[in-house]
Every structure is written in C-alpha cells, then in structure tokens.
C-alpha positions as a Python dict, from the first residue, in 0.01 Angstrom:
ca = {
    (1, 'X'): (0, 0, 0),
    (2, 'X'): (103, 319, -80),
    (3, 'X'): (126, 595, 175),
    (4, 'X'): (-159, 763, 18),
    (5, 'X'): (-402, 431, 66),
    (6, 'X'): (-213, 407, 408),
    (7, 'X'): (-292, 749, 566),
    (8, 'X'): (-697, 744, 435),
    (9, 'X'): (-679, 370, 604),
    (10, 'X'): (-568, 492, 921),
    (11, 'X'): (-818, 840, 892),
    (12, 'X'): (-1076, 584, 851),
    (13, 'X'): (-960, 356, 1134),
    (14, 'X'): (-914, 693, 1326),
    (15, 'X'): (-1314, 780, 1219),
    (16, 'X'): (-1413, 460, 1327),
    (17, 'X'): (-1287, 431, 1667),
    (18, 'X'): (-1395, 787, 1766),
    (19, 'X'): (-1738, 704, 1682),
    (20, 'X'): (-1739, 392, 1962),
    (21, 'X'): (-1554, 630, 2202),
    (22, 'X'): (-1729, 751, 2506),
    (23, 'X'): (-1691, 1141, 2627),
    (24, 'X'): (-1333, 1181, 2744),
    (25, 'X'): (-1322, 1186, 3167),
    (26, 'X'): (-1186, 956, 3381),
    (27, 'X'): (-1320, 643, 3492),
    (28, 'X'): (-1237, 643, 3849),
    (29, 'X'): (-1014, 418, 4067),
    (30, 'X'): (-1302, 176, 4168),
    (31, 'X'): (-1309, 69, 3758),
    (32, 'X'): (-953, 114, 3752),
    (33, 'X'): (-872, -139, 4050),
    (34, 'X'): (-1158, -377, 3921),
    (35, 'X'): (-1018, -493, 3604),
    (36, 'X'): (-690, -577, 3425),
    (37, 'X'): (-501, -307, 3253),
    (38, 'X'): (-607, -500, 2966),
    (39, 'X'): (-983, -471, 3023),
    (40, 'X'): (-992, -102, 3146),
    (41, 'X'): (-791, -21, 2773),
    (42, 'X'): (-1050, -240, 2611),
    (43, 'X'): (-1337, -106, 2798),
    (44, 'X'): (-1231, 249, 2677),
    (45, 'X'): (-1179, 118, 2301),
    (46, 'X'): (-1527, -35, 2317),
    (47, 'X'): (-1676, 321, 2462),
    (48, 'X'): (-1769, 113, 2830),
    (49, 'X'): (-1497, 370, 2983),
    (50, 'X'): (-1433, 705, 2897),
    (51, 'X'): (-1097, 794, 2744),
    (52, 'X'): (-832, 1029, 2921),
    (53, 'X'): (-923, 1403, 2842),
    (54, 'X'): (-584, 1460, 2738),
    (55, 'X'): (-587, 1275, 2438),
    (56, 'X'): (-887, 1478, 2309),
    (57, 'X'): (-694, 1803, 2424),
    (58, 'X'): (-395, 1705, 2171),
    (59, 'X'): (-620, 1505, 1936),
    (60, 'X'): (-494, 1181, 1950),
    (61, 'X'): (-713, 850, 1930),
    (62, 'X'): (-676, 539, 2088),
    (63, 'X'): (-676, 273, 1752),
    (64, 'X'): (-562, -91, 1894),
    (65, 'X'): (-480, -290, 2243),
    (66, 'X'): (-363, -636, 2300),
    (67, 'X'): (-187, -803, 2600),
    (68, 'X'): (161, -567, 2581),
    (69, 'X'): (138, -413, 2287),
    (70, 'X'): (-105, -65, 2189),
    (71, 'X'): (-134, 157, 1923),
    (72, 'X'): (-229, 536, 1935),
    (73, 'X'): (-275, 775, 1644),
    (74, 'X'): (-251, 1168, 1597),
    (75, 'X'): (-235, 1418, 1333),
    (76, 'X'): (-35, 1727, 1460),
    (77, 'X'): (-121, 2036, 1369),
    (78, 'X'): (-71, 2394, 1412),
    (79, 'X'): (-206, 2424, 1723),
    (80, 'X'): (46, 2195, 1818),
    (81, 'X'): (342, 2429, 1699),
    (82, 'X'): (650, 2580, 1907),
    (83, 'X'): (764, 2912, 1825),
    (84, 'X'): (995, 2788, 1535),
    (85, 'X'): (692, 2646, 1341),
    (86, 'X'): (761, 2322, 1410),
    (87, 'X'): (529, 2074, 1580),
    (88, 'X'): (648, 2080, 1996),
    (89, 'X'): (879, 1789, 2098),
    (90, 'X'): (625, 1758, 2385),
    (91, 'X'): (356, 1655, 2141),
    (92, 'X'): (566, 1373, 1986),
    (93, 'X'): (685, 1297, 2370),
    (94, 'X'): (324, 1280, 2527),
    (95, 'X'): (177, 1052, 2225),
    (96, 'X'): (496, 821, 2299),
    (97, 'X'): (446, 808, 2668),
    (98, 'X'): (87, 715, 2646),
    (99, 'X'): (173, 461, 2409),
    (100, 'X'): (452, 290, 2598),
    (101, 'X'): (255, 340, 2946),
    (102, 'X'): (-48, 224, 2808),
    (103, 'X'): (185, -93, 2669),
    (104, 'X'): (302, -161, 3033),
    (105, 'X'): (-68, -110, 3169),
    (106, 'X'): (-221, -362, 2936),
    (107, 'X'): (22, -604, 3104),
    (108, 'X'): (-126, -539, 3469),
    (109, 'X'): (-365, -752, 3683),
    (110, 'X'): (-645, -633, 3917),
    (111, 'X'): (-538, -398, 4164),
    (112, 'X'): (-223, -271, 4011),
    (113, 'X'): (-127, 53, 3888),
    (114, 'X'): (128, 238, 3737),
    (115, 'X'): (322, 593, 3657),
    (116, 'X'): (624, 688, 3450),
    (117, 'X'): (964, 653, 3641),
    (118, 'X'): (1133, 769, 3343),
    (119, 'X'): (1042, 830, 2986),
    (120, 'X'): (1354, 862, 2715),
    (121, 'X'): (1297, 1013, 2382),
    (122, 'X'): (1477, 1046, 2112),
    (123, 'X'): (1361, 1283, 1817),
    (124, 'X'): (1464, 1158, 1446),
    (125, 'X'): (1304, 1433, 1291),
    (126, 'X'): (1056, 1737, 1257),
    (127, 'X'): (675, 1692, 1273),
    (128, 'X'): (455, 1960, 1107),
    (129, 'X'): (108, 2048, 1008),
    (130, 'X'): (205, 1863, 674),
    (131, 'X'): (335, 1518, 824),
    (132, 'X'): (-19, 1348, 803),
    (133, 'X'): (-168, 1099, 1025),
    (134, 'X'): (101, 960, 1270),
    (135, 'X'): (72, 658, 1487),
    (136, 'X'): (253, 542, 1792),
    (137, 'X'): (316, 184, 1869),
    (138, 'X'): (407, 85, 2250),
    (139, 'X'): (575, -242, 2301),
    (140, 'X'): (613, -419, 2636),
    (141, 'X'): (1012, -518, 2664),
    (142, 'X'): (927, -680, 3037),
    (143, 'X'): (674, -596, 3333),
    (144, 'X'): (772, -751, 3710),
    (145, 'X'): (644, -714, 4014),
    (146, 'X'): (748, -355, 4063),
    (147, 'X'): (904, -232, 3769),
    (148, 'X'): (750, -255, 3376),
    (149, 'X'): (991, -125, 3098),
    (150, 'X'): (872, -82, 2732),
    (151, 'X'): (953, 84, 2422),
    (152, 'X'): (759, 290, 2148),
    (153, 'X'): (804, 446, 1786),
    (154, 'X'): (621, 737, 1604),
    (155, 'X'): (581, 694, 1257),
    (156, 'X'): (398, 836, 947),
    (157, 'X'): (218, 654, 691),
    (158, 'X'): (510, 574, 492),
    (159, 'X'): (689, 415, 763),
    (160, 'X'): (930, 719, 814),
    (161, 'X'): (1033, 691, 1190),
    (162, 'X'): (985, 997, 1374),
    (163, 'X'): (1077, 951, 1745),
    (164, 'X'): (1130, 654, 1941),
    (165, 'X'): (1100, 622, 2317),
    (166, 'X'): (1166, 359, 2627),
    (167, 'X'): (1040, 423, 2936),
    (168, 'X'): (1065, 250, 3278),
    (169, 'X'): (703, 240, 3487),
    (170, 'X'): (669, 143, 3848),
    (171, 'X'): (401, -75, 3933),
    (172, 'X'): (231, -26, 4268),
    (173, 'X'): (-103, -153, 4437),
    (174, 'X'): (-381, 69, 4406),
}
C-alpha cells in the first residue's frame, strides 16, 4: 500500500474509533482497581470508559490495544507549533509517553497501577502540519512486580521514523 492509501486507511481507522469513544473524562479509581490494565484500556476503546481528556486536548486517538502493545494516532497541526514554526517536541513526547505507558498498563493485573519514572525520547526529524497522520506504537520489553519497561516509535504513513522512546514505569498497588 502506498503512503497516500495508508494515510487514508489510518484516517478511516481514526474516524471509526472516535465514533466508538465515550466523552473524555476520568473513569475513577474503582474502575481502575477492578479491572486488569488490558480490560481497562479495552473499555476505553469500546466506549464503556472515557478516554483521558489529554488525548482530546492534543488530538490523539487510541487505535488498538493488546497485551504488551498499544497504538495511538495523532495529526500534528499548527496548534502544536513552538515559536519557531515546527511541532513542539512535547507533542511527540506526550504521544510516546502515552503509547509506552499504556503498553505497560496493558500487562497489569487488577489492583495494580503505574506511573512513569523515566521517559527517554530521541527526536529524529521535525513534525509539521504537513506531516499528516502519525502513529505511536508502544511495546513492552519487560514487566515485573515493581518495574515495567517499554519502547515506542512514531512513524508516518510512509513508515518514516520521527521519534523513538523508552520508558521505565513504577508498578504499585492501587
């Protein structure tokens, strides 16, 4: 599939997912505590639980989740620009933090939560309002009793790499 068809397919995936999502909000500690991380994230994807308000603020959409893997999509635009006219690095960092953190979350049992201890991002090239849709894929490297480690990559419809990251997450009872 060429980049134009890939981008069109990605936008179609985004539209279908957005149609299923509930209004943004906070699910609450009881919902978080009472389900596995994968169940919780799947609940967001099927519209039973609200997606985080941060996703709407930055125009990011969850696309897919499975155990140890997540996929989020964004469309960088002028609203994400820094003063020099390119997309602020914080946009890519937030998209990657979301993808890698949720990848760790997808492996947690009920009653466990996580927080990011460290996020290391390497920026490969600048994003712009002309980049088109981008995807951040998070993949778990290892999840133990107290620490989860994952990696992520942001690519465009051409498969071009824009940034990659690793995270270390603290796992704790909730």
